[in-house]
C-alpha angles and dihedrals in degrees: 000000000000121000093248092050090048091053091050093051092049092048093052087073095052132096091227117239141129113267124214096183147255120222113266129160137003090261086067106084089199091062114127090239091077092053092051093044092055090053094047091056092047089052091055096247096126127072095218139019122279120263109276099232128052135250100056128208119257091249091054091049092048091051090053093047095045092051091053093045089053095040096097092238099124097196095049092040091059091051092048091049091052090051091047091051092046094052103034112019089087128025094206132053132168127195143182116199131191128189143169123209127195130184126189119190130189120192117208115197136139092358091302133111129213121187127198136165139203131200130189137181129192141130150211137228117192148159122213145164149121116264125196105217094173135347086267100036135060139168123217114192139176112168120164149145123240134180143179141182099236137029110288092220089069091065102048124097119237115290093014122129123211119260089219124084104203121080104149140056095039127186116220118224105176106292092348125096108205128197139183109247116185144147130178140154139188117221126197125185143041128307091269101035120038146132126211133187135186140078121314146117116274128221134188132178136029097281098086113217092003106073121152096213104026116013118201090217096053121107117288124256141195100257151165121216127192122188132179130174124186124166110303094351134077134176130190132177133186131194116190137185107210139174125268123215132179126284097242110048109355087242108193090206085074096045113146139175125234099084119118141186129197126190135177136173135192116203128196120193109191091173138000088257099055141036137170126202129193115200139178134190134183134193123202148140179225092027125048119244115198091187086086088069089066118100092243132110111283092218089062094046090046091055092053089061097046097265092282093153140064115250135184136181136199150178126226119196121191125185128183107193096170135008111288097014126103125183112194140179125190118191115190118190114198093164132342141178104240095187093051093046091050088056092048093252110137095170093090140084097315116149101184136154118205128191121176129165153119129263117196124191109180117218116250093353138134085232104090099185142350119195131182121176143160120216127189122185110191123217118291094009110150092012123113134164126236121209118221096210145356090281090068091248115169121212122179091216091057116110111252112220095171110050117097098258139111115199087348093304122114111252090211131036119000088224119100119241114276092036139115135188144188110212129187123185132176131189125194136183104191091166135024096260100025125090127181130188137188131191134185126176141172116196135178129197134179131186104243092210090072085078094062124110120235096266093051093046091047090058088063093046091050093057124093118263115278098024102100128031107217099179094107091243125126086279088069106088133180104244132084124218107277093043100275116142125233098248096211089052095043097050105033139055094225093193113158094335099121128103100241125055129188108216120196119192117185138181122185138183128190137180134186126186130178126197118228112287116251136183091270096050141267137286120216131185130202131184133179140183127188128184116199130183117188120191116198094008108190099051084118092058119109109279104189108025118189123232095038103088124047105235119165137157088275094058111111124232090248091053091048090051091050091051092050092050091048092051092047092048091050089051093050092048090059093058118107142157124250143180120214128188123192124195125182135176125183136184123195132188114197134179 
């Protein structure tokens, strides 16, 4: 039976809705276990730090759970026992999930209001579990099939990544588009020394689902993870095969293999209250390079090959002043001007991501976790150009093997470059089978190209259509075709210095309740509501599109300036305010 026929047969048994996900197996980096584990370490219930990279192996997870169960803290021990039973009491689970999703939008422009709405239905069937193959080997798996009636991207709030990992090769079943959606990995080793390989999302850092280097909510990859912990030291490395898209629009119709990412981190824990990690990552293609598996600095390895890749480095500081409280700072350096920074000049070519915040997990409380953080992504972070030939020609249709994306999705923060955000999240468990969540965020974004002078902007307008992306996203880089740098970008920070700012304010509520488990299975319900107000929506639209204005060598400076002003005015005229409301309800039967 072909894959598409198999999908159709499976979907015939579904009540068709769009699924937004319940936690399942260890291979799922969004599983609740990782939230609880972070809190247990902050409360001092674990004898050593958590593994640096998610997902963990089954042996690592069992060691964490057993330590909490045996800790003498009755409240936390009960929670750990429930998690242990959920993950390991049975090696096989099956589930059918059904959800409805509704979005209502109101556009506010020129003293008028326009209201529209979208509805979608879909569903998911899956099997999942964690299997112990040997005392030193385990398999975590979560394959499934999901489908929906409309594009999932229409129903996601700003700066939110999909919880599904399949976006191509769909099978059509009437109005439903169905996709394979699976993750699994095989782990071999002890709790403190193991390697795992498979397909999964990857997470790093204490800000779950928001990492600067490896974000748990980014698209999955084929990967290998190695982790070792010994005393005060820990080392982790990751090698990923990811998907390359073009430099202009991340068009998935042009999705290709041959793009890779490597990451490694060294962690030093001088005391249980403090740790410092140094990490590096590198993105390249279209040929693999196994030298990045070596425990050596990537900048040195990169230089051996002629610096034909895009590398970054970072520092993660974690401090635990009292039980249950973590203060953390993550500093991600994509590019930086060492000389200028040494002189105290920050208004230079500094491509830096900063994430600082506090995570509080009260002891023996119905409040599971409180998190408050501030994230700033400077201009041009994550972006990188890709030349089409030896003449440094840039083509928008050229595959980009060096920007920080996988299948067109940023591997790091979901924020665009030249953005910042304050995010507060809260998780509660007022009853054994009831979970509540709350989210509030305030985000700003500016299009960095609004800082350009007329000559620089005219260079974009003079190009053919589809060469340069001028939306201010990570597809907007700082080099012209021919290898010349954009001077404003190369010599200045350009962080929040433009005239127009897109402001996104969001509030979200979520609830999940499960009925008591019986011999025939368990029913679970999940509901969510998000309110979103966006001021100046459209700042992330292309500002200086090529192929619209006729600019040649004969065009005068005055004419260039007029064209630039006209393009900028057209961009400003497309800005508007809007209010979006998202409502979701999901029902899941599991066995």
